[in-house]
C-alpha positions in Angstrom: 95.4 103.8 114.6 92.7 101.1 114.8 90.9 99.6 111.8 87.5 97.9 112.1 85.5 96.1 109.4 81.9 95.3 110.0 79.8 93.0 107.8 81.9 93.9 104.8 80.5 92.4 101.5 81.3 93.1 97.9 79.3 91.9 94.8 80.3 92.0 91.2 77.3 91.7 88.9 75.9 88.2 89.9 78.9 87.1 91.9 79.6 87.7 95.5 83.4 88.3 96.0 83.4 88.6 99.8 80.6 88.2 102.4 80.1 89.5 105.9 83.8 90.1 106.8 84.3 91.3 110.3 87.8 92.2 111.4 89.5 94.4 113.9 93.2 95.4 113.5 94.9 97.1 116.4 97.4 99.9 116.4 100.9 98.8 115.3 99.7 95.2 114.4 100.8 93.4 111.2 97.8 91.4 109.9 98.0 88.9 107.0 95.1 88.2 104.7 95.9 84.7 103.4 94.0 82.4 101.0 94.0 80.7 97.7 93.3 82.7 94.5 89.8 84.1 94.1 88.8 84.3 97.8 88.6 88.0 97.7 91.8 89.1 99.5 92.6 92.0 97.2 88.9 93.0 96.9 89.0 93.4 100.7 92.2 95.4 100.7 90.8 97.8 98.0 87.7 98.3 100.1 89.8 99.2 103.1 91.8 101.6 101.0 88.8 103.4 99.6 89.9 102.6 95.9 86.7 100.5 95.7 83.6 102.0 97.3 80.9 99.7 96.0 80.8 97.5 99.0 78.3 97.1 101.7 79.0 97.2 105.4 81.4 99.6 107.1 85.1 100.5 107.3 86.1 102.4 110.5 89.5 104.0 111.0 90.0 105.4 114.5 86.2 105.0 115.3 85.3 107.1 112.2 83.3 105.4 109.4 85.0 106.2 106.2 83.9 105.3 102.6 86.6 106.7 100.4 90.3 107.2 100.3 91.6 108.0 103.7 94.6 110.2 104.4 95.7 107.7 107.2 96.3 104.9 104.7 98.7 104.2 101.8 99.0 101.4 99.4 101.8 99.2 98.0 100.8 97.2 94.9 102.2 94.0 93.4 104.1 96.1 90.9 106.0 99.3 91.8 104.0 101.6 89.5 106.8 104.2 89.3 106.5 107.2 87.1 109.1 106.4 84.3 109.9 110.1 83.7 110.9 110.8 87.3 114.0 109.8 89.1 114.1 107.6 92.2 114.2 110.7 94.5 111.3 112.4 92.6 109.2 109.2 92.6 109.6 109.1 96.3 108.8 112.8 96.8 105.7 112.5 94.5 102.6 113.5 96.6 104.5 115.2 99.4 103.2 118.5 100.4 104.8 121.4 102.3 108.1 123.1 102.0 110.4 121.7 99.4 113.3 121.6 101.8 111.4 119.5 104.3 110.1 117.2 101.5 113.7 116.8 100.2 115.0 115.9 103.7 112.3 113.4 104.3 112.7 111.7 100.9 116.5 111.4 101.5 115.8 109.9 104.9 113.7 107.2 103.4 116.0 106.6 100.5 118.5 105.7 103.1 116.1 103.5 105.0 115.4 101.4 102.0 119.1 101.1 101.0 119.1 103.2 97.9 121.6 105.9 98.9 123.6 106.9 95.8 120.7 105.8 93.5 118.7 109.0 93.8 119.2 110.2 90.3 118.4 106.9 88.5 115.2 106.4 86.5 113.0 103.4 86.8 114.3 101.7 83.6 117.7 101.6 85.3 116.5 99.7 88.3 116.2 96.0 89.1 112.8 94.7 90.3 113.9 94.6 93.9 115.2 98.3 93.7 112.0 99.4 92.1 109.9 97.8 94.9 112.2 99.5 97.4 111.4 102.8 95.8 107.6 101.9 96.0 108.0 101.1 99.7 109.8 104.4 100.4 107.1 106.4 98.4 104.4 104.9 100.5 106.2 105.3 103.8 107.4 108.9 103.3 103.8 109.9 103.5 103.9 108.6 107.1 100.6 106.6 106.9 99.1 105.3 110.0 98.0 102.1 108.1 100.0 100.6 105.3 98.1 98.3 102.9 100.2 95.8 100.9 98.8 93.7 98.0 101.4 90.9 97.4 104.2 93.5 97.2 106.9 90.8 96.8 105.2 88.2 94.6 107.0 89.1 91.4 110.5 89.0 93.0 113.0 86.1 93.3 113.1 84.3 96.6 116.4 85.9 97.8 115.2 89.4 97.0 111.8 88.7 98.5 113.5 87.7 101.8 115.6 90.8 101.8 112.6 93.1 101.4 110.6 91.2 104.0 113.4 92.0 106.5 113.4 95.6 105.3 109.7 95.8 106.0 110.2 94.5 109.5 113.1 97.0 110.1 110.8 99.8 109.1 108.0 98.5 111.2 110.3 98.3 114.3 111.2 102.0 113.7 107.7 103.3 113.1 105.3 100.7 114.4 103.1 101.3 111.4 99.9 99.2 111.3 100.0 96.9 108.3 97.5 94.8 106.5 99.2 92.4 104.0 97.6 90.3 101.3 99.7 87.3 100.4 99.4 83.8 98.8 102.7 82.9 100.5 102.2 81.0 103.8 105.9 81.3 104.8 105.8 85.1 104.1 102.7 85.5 106.3 104.2 83.4 109.2 107.5 85.4 109.0 105.9 88.9 109.0 102.5 88.8 110.7 101.3 89.0 114.2 98.0 87.5 113.1 96.9 85.7 110.0 93.4 85.8 108.7 92.6 82.8 106.6 90.0 83.2 103.9 88.4 80.6 101.7 85.6 80.0 99.2 83.8 82.1 96.7 82.5 84.3 98.1 85.5 84.7 100.4 84.7 84.2 104.1 87.1 84.1 107.2 87.5 80.5 108.3 90.2 81.0 110.9 92.3 83.6 112.6 95.8 82.4 113.8 97.8 84.4 116.3 101.6 83.9 115.6 103.1 84.0 119.1 106.6 83.3 118.2 108.8 86.4 119.0 110.8 88.2 116.4 113.3 87.8 114.8 111.8 84.6 113.7 113.6 81.6 112.4 112.1 80.9 108.9 112.9 77.1 109.5 111.6 76.8 113.0 109.4 73.9 114.2 106.8 76.2 115.6 106.3 78.0 112.3 106.2 74.6 110.5 103.3 73.6 112.9 101.4 76.8 112.0 101.9 76.1 108.4 100.5 72.6 108.7 97.4 74.1 110.4 96.9 76.6 107.6 97.4 74.0 104.9 94.7 71.9 106.7 92.3 74.8 106.8 92.8 75.2 103.0 92.5 71.5 102.3 96.0 71.6 100.8 97.9 69.3 103.3 97.8 66.1 101.3 
């Protein structure tokens, strides 16, 4: 499932948020959108998802121009956004269509994938932040999207839980080869997860560099090669001082 952005721009009143973004994402690729606050990363992701349709330019999915929410995509937000009156299982099944038995079996499979077996009957108020985000990941993936859009999904978590969920995301990617576009402020996260990192800068946000991360997975978070990539990114953002 390919994704192509052509001359994508978004203006809010008298301010340009992003300008003339051109980007291609290949099937099964994990692409990170990285930059400092205010450079339009989340704005770009919302345009891709169809949640924001007030942009100019085009979003093409599998060679079809689409301006609106596309069945091929699903979204994971910064916070889990679970429905508090539904159990873990019912939150994951929310939105599934078809026979109840098939939906139930698929939900149970993804509950297992995200490590929540035995927690099916719990409600959101009974979950830790990491567990709630696991539910959000399962809820998005149970729909079997071709493209998964992630807006800083681990930013509110402690460092240890964040690393666990990064590894979980890669395990799921290895299983399904889902195309992913990840917005993050975290350079280490982008280097650990992504095949390619798109560095944005400025207001309006523009692409200043694209970095292909060639180190094979599983990656060593402390490797010299990743440290060199990080130094390059910091230079691009004028943060390496």
